[in-house]
Each structure stands twice: as C-alpha cells, then as structure tokens.
Backbone atoms as SQL, in Angstrom:
CREATE TABLE atoms (id INTEGER PRIMARY KEY, chain TEXT, resi INTEGER, resn TEXT, atom TEXT, x REAL, y REAL, z REAL);
INSERT INTO atoms VALUES
  (1, 'A', 1, 'MET', 'N', 152.685, 35.487, -7.051),
  (2, 'A', 1, 'MET', 'CA', 151.765, 35.281, -5.950),
  (3, 'A', 1, 'MET', 'C', 150.961, 34.009, -6.230),
  (4, 'A', 2, 'LEU', 'N', 150.676, 33.288, -5.175),
  (5, 'A', 2, 'LEU', 'CA', 149.856, 32.086, -5.242),
  (6, 'A', 2, 'LEU', 'C', 148.589, 32.293, -4.415),
  (7, 'A', 3, 'ILE', 'N', 147.440, 32.090, -5.027),
  (8, 'A', 3, 'ILE', 'CA', 146.162, 32.126, -4.324),
  (9, 'A', 3, 'ILE', 'C', 145.638, 30.705, -4.293),
  (10, 'A', 4, 'GLN', 'N', 145.412, 30.218, -3.075),
  (11, 'A', 4, 'GLN', 'CA', 144.876, 28.873, -2.920),
  (12, 'A', 4, 'GLN', 'C', 143.423, 28.970, -2.518),
  (13, 'A', 5, 'LEU', 'N', 142.591, 28.177, -3.172),
  (14, 'A', 5, 'LEU', 'CA', 141.170, 28.154, -2.886),
  (15, 'A', 5, 'LEU', 'C', 140.842, 26.913, -2.098),
  (16, 'A', 6, 'LEU', 'N', 140.190, 27.096, -0.965),
  (17, 'A', 6, 'LEU', 'CA', 139.845, 25.997, -0.084),
  (18, 'A', 6, 'LEU', 'C', 138.327, 25.763, -0.115),
  (19, 'A', 7, 'PRO', 'N', 137.861, 24.703, -0.757),
  (20, 'A', 7, 'PRO', 'CA', 136.431, 24.408, -0.722),
  (21, 'A', 7, 'PRO', 'C', 136.027, 23.967, 0.685),
  (22, 'A', 8, 'ILE', 'N', 134.960, 24.544, 1.200),
  (23, 'A', 8, 'ILE', 'CA', 134.477, 24.234, 2.552),
  (24, 'A', 8, 'ILE', 'C', 133.083, 23.629, 2.422),
  (25, 'A', 9, 'GLY', 'N', 132.921, 22.418, 2.923),
  (26, 'A', 9, 'GLY', 'CA', 131.631, 21.727, 2.779),
  (27, 'A', 9, 'GLY', 'C', 131.502, 21.139, 1.390),
  (28, 'A', 10, 'ASP', 'N', 130.266, 20.947, 0.969),
  (29, 'A', 10, 'ASP', 'CA', 130.001, 20.354, -0.355),
  (30, 'A', 10, 'ASP', 'C', 130.040, 21.436, -1.421),
  (31, 'A', 11, 'MET', 'N', 131.219, 21.714, -1.906),
  (32, 'A', 11, 'MET', 'CA', 131.446, 22.760, -2.865),
  (33, 'A', 11, 'MET', 'C', 131.528, 22.166, -4.270),
  (34, 'A', 12, 'ASP', 'N', 130.882, 22.777, -5.228),
  (35, 'A', 12, 'ASP', 'CA', 130.937, 22.353, -6.616),
  (36, 'A', 12, 'ASP', 'C', 132.350, 22.669, -7.148),
  (37, 'A', 13, 'LEU', 'N', 133.094, 21.637, -7.495),
  (38, 'A', 13, 'LEU', 'CA', 134.487, 21.854, -7.940),
  (39, 'A', 13, 'LEU', 'C', 134.546, 22.554, -9.288),
  (40, 'A', 14, 'GLY', 'N', 133.525, 22.429, -10.114),
  (41, 'A', 14, 'GLY', 'CA', 133.485, 23.178, -11.367),
  (42, 'A', 14, 'GLY', 'C', 133.402, 24.669, -11.083),
  (43, 'A', 15, 'LEU', 'N', 132.595, 25.043, -10.126),
  (44, 'A', 15, 'LEU', 'CA', 132.499, 26.451, -9.716),
  (45, 'A', 15, 'LEU', 'C', 133.822, 26.917, -9.115),
  (46, 'A', 16, 'ALA', 'N', 134.438, 26.070, -8.320),
  (47, 'A', 16, 'ALA', 'CA', 135.745, 26.411, -7.714),
  (48, 'A', 16, 'ALA', 'C', 136.779, 26.673, -8.811),
  (49, 'A', 17, 'ALA', 'N', 136.775, 25.849, -9.850),
  (50, 'A', 17, 'ALA', 'CA', 137.717, 26.042, -10.969),
  (51, 'A', 17, 'ALA', 'C', 137.442, 27.362, -11.685),
  (52, 'A', 18, 'GLU', 'N', 136.173, 27.684, -11.832),
  (53, 'A', 18, 'GLU', 'CA', 135.808, 28.953, -12.484),
  (54, 'A', 18, 'GLU', 'C', 136.268, 30.140, -11.653),
  (55, 'A', 19, 'ILE', 'N', 136.110, 30.043, -10.351),
  (56, 'A', 19, 'ILE', 'CA', 136.588, 31.108, -9.447),
  (57, 'A', 19, 'ILE', 'C', 138.089, 31.267, -9.576),
  (58, 'A', 20, 'CYS', 'N', 138.803, 30.148, -9.628),
  (59, 'A', 20, 'CYS', 'CA', 140.274, 30.207, -9.767),
  (60, 'A', 20, 'CYS', 'C', 140.672, 30.885, -11.063),
  (61, 'A', 21, 'ARG', 'N', 139.984, 30.564, -12.136),
  (62, 'A', 21, 'ARG', 'CA', 140.327, 31.215, -13.416),
  (63, 'A', 21, 'ARG', 'C', 140.125, 32.729, -13.326),
  (64, 'A', 22, 'GLY', 'N', 139.031, 33.149, -12.702),
  (65, 'A', 22, 'GLY', 'CA', 138.762, 34.583, -12.558),
  (66, 'A', 22, 'GLY', 'C', 139.798, 35.268, -11.681),
  (67, 'A', 23, 'LEU', 'N', 140.160, 34.642, -10.583),
  (68, 'A', 23, 'LEU', 'CA', 141.166, 35.188, -9.695),
  (69, 'A', 23, 'LEU', 'C', 142.522, 35.316, -10.408),
  (70, 'A', 24, 'SER', 'N', 142.866, 34.294, -11.143),
  (71, 'A', 24, 'SER', 'CA', 144.135, 34.289, -11.871),
  (72, 'A', 24, 'SER', 'C', 144.180, 35.441, -12.872),
  (73, 'A', 25, 'ARG', 'N', 143.088, 35.624, -13.568),
  (74, 'A', 25, 'ARG', 'CA', 143.006, 36.704, -14.586),
  (75, 'A', 25, 'ARG', 'C', 143.041, 38.089, -13.915),
  (76, 'A', 26, 'GLU', 'N', 142.254, 38.292, -12.869),
  (77, 'A', 26, 'GLU', 'CA', 142.135, 39.603, -12.226),
  (78, 'A', 26, 'GLU', 'C', 143.391, 40.015, -11.466),
  (79, 'A', 27, 'PHE', 'N', 144.059, 39.053, -10.834),
  (80, 'A', 27, 'PHE', 'CA', 145.198, 39.379, -9.992),
  (81, 'A', 27, 'PHE', 'C', 146.536, 38.980, -10.606),
  (82, 'A', 28, 'ASP', 'N', 146.492, 38.446, -11.823),
  (83, 'A', 28, 'ASP', 'CA', 147.705, 38.001, -12.497),
  (84, 'A', 28, 'ASP', 'C', 148.521, 37.101, -11.554),
  (85, 'A', 29, 'ALA', 'N', 147.825, 36.108, -11.008),
  (86, 'A', 29, 'ALA', 'CA', 148.441, 35.243, -10.004),
  (87, 'A', 29, 'ALA', 'C', 148.193, 33.769, -10.362),
  (88, 'A', 30, 'ARG', 'N', 149.054, 32.933, -9.827),
  (89, 'A', 30, 'ARG', 'CA', 148.811, 31.497, -9.947),
  (90, 'A', 30, 'ARG', 'C', 147.722, 31.132, -8.952),
  (91, 'A', 31, 'THR', 'N', 146.885, 30.182, -9.313),
  (92, 'A', 31, 'THR', 'CA', 145.842, 29.739, -8.412),
  (93, 'A', 31, 'THR', 'C', 145.818, 28.214, -8.383),
  (94, 'A', 32, 'GLU', 'N', 145.315, 27.695, -7.280),
  (95, 'A', 32, 'GLU', 'CA', 145.134, 26.251, -7.181),
  (96, 'A', 32, 'GLU', 'C', 144.019, 25.946, -6.200),
  (97, 'A', 33, 'ILE', 'N', 143.341, 24.847, -6.459),
  (98, 'A', 33, 'ILE', 'CA', 142.297, 24.379, -5.565),
  (99, 'A', 33, 'ILE', 'C', 142.925, 23.370, -4.614),
  (100, 'A', 34, 'LEU', 'N', 142.765, 23.602, -3.334),
  (101, 'A', 34, 'LEU', 'CA', 143.249, 22.626, -2.347),
  (102, 'A', 34, 'LEU', 'C', 142.257, 21.493, -2.273),
  (103, 'A', 35, 'HIS', 'N', 142.750, 20.288, -2.312),
  (104, 'A', 35, 'HIS', 'CA', 141.865, 19.137, -2.292),
  (105, 'A', 35, 'HIS', 'C', 141.832, 18.464, -0.918),
  (106, 'A', 36, 'SER', 'N', 142.378, 19.140, 0.064),
  (107, 'A', 36, 'SER', 'CA', 142.305, 18.599, 1.426),
  (108, 'A', 36, 'SER', 'C', 140.876, 18.780, 1.938),
  (109, 'A', 37, 'LYS', 'N', 140.455, 17.863, 2.763),
  (110, 'A', 37, 'LYS', 'CA', 139.114, 17.928, 3.325),
  (111, 'A', 37, 'LYS', 'C', 139.066, 18.964, 4.444),
  (112, 'A', 38, 'PHE', 'N', 138.121, 19.859, 4.377),
  (113, 'A', 38, 'PHE', 'CA', 137.908, 20.844, 5.432),
  (114, 'A', 38, 'PHE', 'C', 136.484, 20.651, 5.927),
  (115, 'A', 39, 'ASP', 'N', 136.353, 20.048, 7.084),
  (116, 'A', 39, 'ASP', 'CA', 135.053, 19.726, 7.652),
  (117, 'A', 39, 'ASP', 'C', 134.526, 20.932, 8.408),
  (118, 'A', 40, 'PRO', 'N', 133.414, 21.518, 7.976),
  (119, 'A', 40, 'PRO', 'CA', 132.886, 22.692, 8.653),
  (120, 'A', 40, 'PRO', 'C', 132.023, 22.364, 9.885),
  (121, 'A', 41, 'GLU', 'N', 131.723, 21.093, 10.096),
  (122, 'A', 41, 'GLU', 'CA', 130.793, 20.694, 11.159),
  (123, 'A', 41, 'GLU', 'C', 131.159, 21.195, 12.556),
  (124, 'A', 42, 'PRO', 'N', 132.452, 21.268, 12.932),
  (125, 'A', 42, 'PRO', 'CA', 132.763, 21.808, 14.288),
  (126, 'A', 42, 'PRO', 'C', 132.275, 23.244, 14.491),
  (127, 'A', 43, 'ALA', 'N', 132.029, 23.970, 13.423),
  (128, 'A', 43, 'ALA', 'CA', 131.573, 25.363, 13.519),
  (129, 'A', 43, 'ALA', 'C', 130.056, 25.498, 13.370),
  (130, 'A', 44, 'ARG', 'N', 129.360, 24.382, 13.293),
  (131, 'A', 44, 'ARG', 'CA', 127.909, 24.410, 13.064),
  (132, 'A', 44, 'ARG', 'C', 127.170, 24.744, 14.346),
  (133, 'A', 45, 'HIS', 'N', 126.189, 25.641, 14.229),
  (134, 'A', 45, 'HIS', 'CA', 125.312, 25.981, 15.332),
  (135, 'A', 45, 'HIS', 'C', 124.004, 25.242, 15.083),
  (136, 'A', 46, 'PRO', 'N', 123.695, 24.206, 15.872),
  (137, 'A', 46, 'PRO', 'CA', 122.562, 23.317, 15.566),
  (138, 'A', 46, 'PRO', 'C', 121.196, 24.024, 15.536),
  (139, 'A', 47, 'GLU', 'N', 120.978, 24.970, 16.419),
  (140, 'A', 47, 'GLU', 'CA', 119.668, 25.618, 16.488),
  (141, 'A', 47, 'GLU', 'C', 119.392, 26.457, 15.232),
  (142, 'A', 48, 'SER', 'N', 120.364, 27.190, 14.793),
  (143, 'A', 48, 'SER', 'CA', 120.150, 28.073, 13.642),
  (144, 'A', 48, 'SER', 'C', 120.495, 27.392, 12.317),
  (145, 'A', 49, 'ARG', 'N', 121.176, 26.249, 12.400),
  (146, 'A', 49, 'ARG', 'CA', 121.652, 25.530, 11.208),
  (147, 'A', 49, 'ARG', 'C', 122.561, 26.422, 10.350),
  (148, 'A', 50, 'GLN', 'N', 123.336, 27.246, 11.044),
  (149, 'A', 50, 'GLN', 'CA', 124.339, 28.090, 10.394),
  (150, 'A', 50, 'GLN', 'C', 125.716, 27.709, 10.931),
  (151, 'A', 51, 'TYR', 'N', 126.736, 28.284, 10.283),
  (152, 'A', 51, 'TYR', 'CA', 128.124, 27.971, 10.648),
  (153, 'A', 51, 'TYR', 'C', 128.815, 29.258, 11.081),
  (154, 'A', 52, 'HIS', 'N', 129.559, 29.160, 12.193),
  (155, 'A', 52, 'HIS', 'CA', 130.234, 30.316, 12.777),
  (156, 'A', 52, 'HIS', 'C', 131.490, 30.625, 11.957),
  (157, 'A', 53, 'SER', 'N', 131.445, 31.748, 11.270),
  (158, 'A', 53, 'SER', 'CA', 132.550, 32.103, 10.359),
  (159, 'A', 53, 'SER', 'C', 133.876, 32.303, 11.080),
  (160, 'A', 54, 'THR', 'N', 133.838, 32.857, 12.276),
  (161, 'A', 54, 'THR', 'CA', 135.075, 33.099, 13.008),
  (162, 'A', 54, 'THR', 'C', 135.790, 31.772, 13.344),
  (163, 'A', 55, 'GLU', 'N', 135.037, 30.770, 13.694),
  (164, 'A', 55, 'GLU', 'CA', 135.629, 29.451, 13.967),
  (165, 'A', 55, 'GLU', 'C', 136.262, 28.877, 12.711),
  (166, 'A', 56, 'ILE', 'N', 135.588, 29.039, 11.581),
  (167, 'A', 56, 'ILE', 'CA', 136.133, 28.543, 10.315),
  (168, 'A', 56, 'ILE', 'C', 137.407, 29.306, 9.975),
  (169, 'A', 57, 'LEU', 'N', 137.395, 30.630, 10.109),
  (170, 'A', 57, 'LEU', 'CA', 138.587, 31.428, 9.806),
  (171, 'A', 57, 'LEU', 'C', 139.761, 31.095, 10.709),
  (172, 'A', 58, 'THR', 'N', 139.469, 30.833, 11.965),
  (173, 'A', 58, 'THR', 'CA', 140.549, 30.439, 12.913),
  (174, 'A', 58, 'THR', 'C', 141.195, 29.158, 12.454),
  (175, 'A', 59, 'ARG', 'N', 140.402, 28.201, 12.058),
  (176, 'A', 59, 'ARG', 'CA', 140.969, 26.932, 11.574),
  (177, 'A', 59, 'ARG', 'C', 141.698, 27.120, 10.247),
  (178, 'A', 60, 'MET', 'N', 141.183, 27.976, 9.387),
  (179, 'A', 60, 'MET', 'CA', 141.853, 28.245, 8.105),
  (180, 'A', 60, 'MET', 'C', 143.202, 28.902, 8.335),
  (181, 'A', 61, 'ALA', 'N', 143.288, 29.778, 9.324),
  (182, 'A', 61, 'ALA', 'CA', 144.563, 30.488, 9.595),
  (183, 'A', 61, 'ALA', 'C', 145.679, 29.510, 9.899),
  (184, 'A', 62, 'LYS', 'N', 145.349, 28.380, 10.472),
  (185, 'A', 62, 'LYS', 'CA', 146.358, 27.380, 10.791),
  (186, 'A', 62, 'LYS', 'C', 146.908, 26.723, 9.518),
  (187, 'A', 63, 'LEU', 'N', 146.161, 26.828, 8.419),
  (188, 'A', 63, 'LEU', 'CA', 146.587, 26.214, 7.161),
  (189, 'A', 63, 'LEU', 'C', 147.520, 27.127, 6.362),
  (190, 'A', 64, 'THR', 'N', 147.460, 28.418, 6.593),
  (191, 'A', 64, 'THR', 'CA', 148.254, 29.347, 5.781),
  (192, 'A', 64, 'THR', 'C', 149.729, 29.222, 6.118),
  (193, 'A', 65, 'GLY', 'N', 150.505, 29.142, 5.109),
  (194, 'A', 65, 'GLY', 'CA', 151.948, 29.079, 5.279),
  (195, 'A', 65, 'GLY', 'C', 152.474, 27.728, 5.727),
  (196, 'A', 66, 'ALA', 'N', 151.586, 26.756, 5.888),
  (197, 'A', 66, 'ALA', 'CA', 152.046, 25.431, 6.330),
  (198, 'A', 66, 'ALA', 'C', 153.017, 24.829, 5.342),
  (199, 'A', 67, 'ASP', 'N', 152.803, 25.097, 4.045),
  (200, 'A', 67, 'ASP', 'CA', 153.687, 24.556, 3.031),
  (201, 'A', 67, 'ASP', 'C', 154.705, 25.576, 2.551),
  (202, 'A', 68, 'GLY', 'N', 154.658, 26.796, 3.084),
  (203, 'A', 68, 'GLY', 'CA', 155.589, 27.845, 2.693),
  (204, 'A', 68, 'GLY', 'C', 155.276, 28.486, 1.371),
  (205, 'A', 69, 'ASN', 'N', 154.185, 28.071, 0.699),
  (206, 'A', 69, 'ASN', 'CA', 153.856, 28.601, -0.620),
  (207, 'A', 69, 'ASN', 'C', 152.622, 29.493, -0.642),
  (208, 'A', 70, 'THR', 'N', 151.807, 29.434, 0.378),
  (209, 'A', 70, 'THR', 'CA', 150.545, 30.171, 0.355),
  (210, 'A', 70, 'THR', 'C', 150.766, 31.654, 0.565),
  (211, 'A', 71, 'HIS', 'N', 150.316, 32.435, -0.403),
  (212, 'A', 71, 'HIS', 'CA', 150.321, 33.893, -0.243),
  (213, 'A', 71, 'HIS', 'C', 148.943, 34.376, 0.180),
  (214, 'A', 72, 'ARG', 'N', 147.923, 33.746, -0.366),
  (215, 'A', 72, 'ARG', 'CA', 146.539, 34.046, -0.030),
  (216, 'A', 72, 'ARG', 'C', 145.753, 32.748, 0.007),
  (217, 'A', 73, 'LEU', 'N', 144.879, 32.640, 0.990),
  (218, 'A', 73, 'LEU', 'CA', 144.023, 31.466, 1.110),
  (219, 'A', 73, 'LEU', 'C', 142.580, 31.958, 1.132),
  (220, 'A', 74, 'LEU', 'N', 141.773, 31.485, 0.197),
  (221, 'A', 74, 'LEU', 'CA', 140.396, 31.907, 0.082),
  (222, 'A', 74, 'LEU', 'C', 139.503, 30.699, 0.327),
  (223, 'A', 75, 'GLY', 'N', 138.685, 30.778, 1.355),
  (224, 'A', 75, 'GLY', 'CA', 137.697, 29.742, 1.613),
  (225, 'A', 75, 'GLY', 'C', 136.409, 30.062, 0.886),
  (226, 'A', 76, 'VAL', 'N', 135.869, 29.066, 0.210),
  (227, 'A', 76, 'VAL', 'CA', 134.620, 29.257, -0.542),
  (228, 'A', 76, 'VAL', 'C', 133.645, 28.163, -0.126),
  (229, 'A', 77, 'THR', 'N', 132.407, 28.570, 0.149),
  (230, 'A', 77, 'THR', 'CA', 131.434, 27.622, 0.648),
  (231, 'A', 77, 'THR', 'C', 130.014, 27.995, 0.253),
  (232, 'A', 78, 'PRO', 'N', 129.167, 26.993, 0.079),
  (233, 'A', 78, 'PRO', 'CA', 127.751, 27.278, -0.133),
  (234, 'A', 78, 'PRO', 'C', 126.980, 27.351, 1.200),
  (235, 'A', 79, 'LEU', 'N', 127.681, 27.207, 2.312),
  (236, 'A', 79, 'LEU', 'CA', 127.030, 27.152, 3.618),
  (237, 'A', 79, 'LEU', 'C', 126.547, 28.535, 4.068),
  (238, 'A', 80, 'ASP', 'N', 125.572, 28.535, 4.943),
  (239, 'A', 80, 'ASP', 'CA', 125.044, 29.739, 5.550),
  (240, 'A', 80, 'ASP', 'C', 125.906, 30.085, 6.756),
  (241, 'A', 81, 'LEU', 'N', 126.644, 31.179, 6.687),
  (242, 'A', 81, 'LEU', 'CA', 127.553, 31.590, 7.741),
  (243, 'A', 81, 'LEU', 'C', 126.990, 32.720, 8.570),
  (244, 'A', 82, 'TYR', 'N', 127.455, 32.818, 9.811),
  (245, 'A', 82, 'TYR', 'CA', 127.146, 33.992, 10.626),
  (246, 'A', 82, 'TYR', 'C', 128.421, 34.422, 11.352),
  (247, 'A', 83, 'ILE', 'N', 128.423, 35.662, 11.819),
  (248, 'A', 83, 'ILE', 'CA', 129.612, 36.202, 12.469),
  (249, 'A', 83, 'ILE', 'C', 129.594, 35.858, 13.934);
C-alpha cells in the first residue's frame, strides 16, 4: 500500500516527514510526500478566514489515482477548516 501525504498551504515539511514515518510504521505501508503545489485559496471564506473542507476534499479527490499508484491520499494543513 502507498500512502501519499499532500501538504496544503504553508505546511512544515519536517512535520510532514514525521507524519509519514509514523504512518509507515503504523500501517506497514510505503509513504511519500507529494511536492505538487496545492493552493487552498479557492476554498477560503473571507469573512471567517477559514477554509471550506468539502471544497478542498473535492479537489483532492481529483488527484487520487491520477498516477495509478495512490492507495490513500492524506491532506495535512495548519489551516483553520470548516465543514
């Protein structure tokens, strides 16, 4: 199994690497950090300064399986999300 981690927004890549190591250990899976840019701004709600999680998930769904290798895609972000 391959778990791909997608940093969303300004994500600390050191933290992303630590998350990958933990996922790999817990699920006995290969992990990798995707280095493609994922701009969360289209999902931003200006009044609340939060990001609509459903919009982000919809865009993420288009990324899964694009390369034929993704078994799981995990988005990680320091942003304030709402449903």
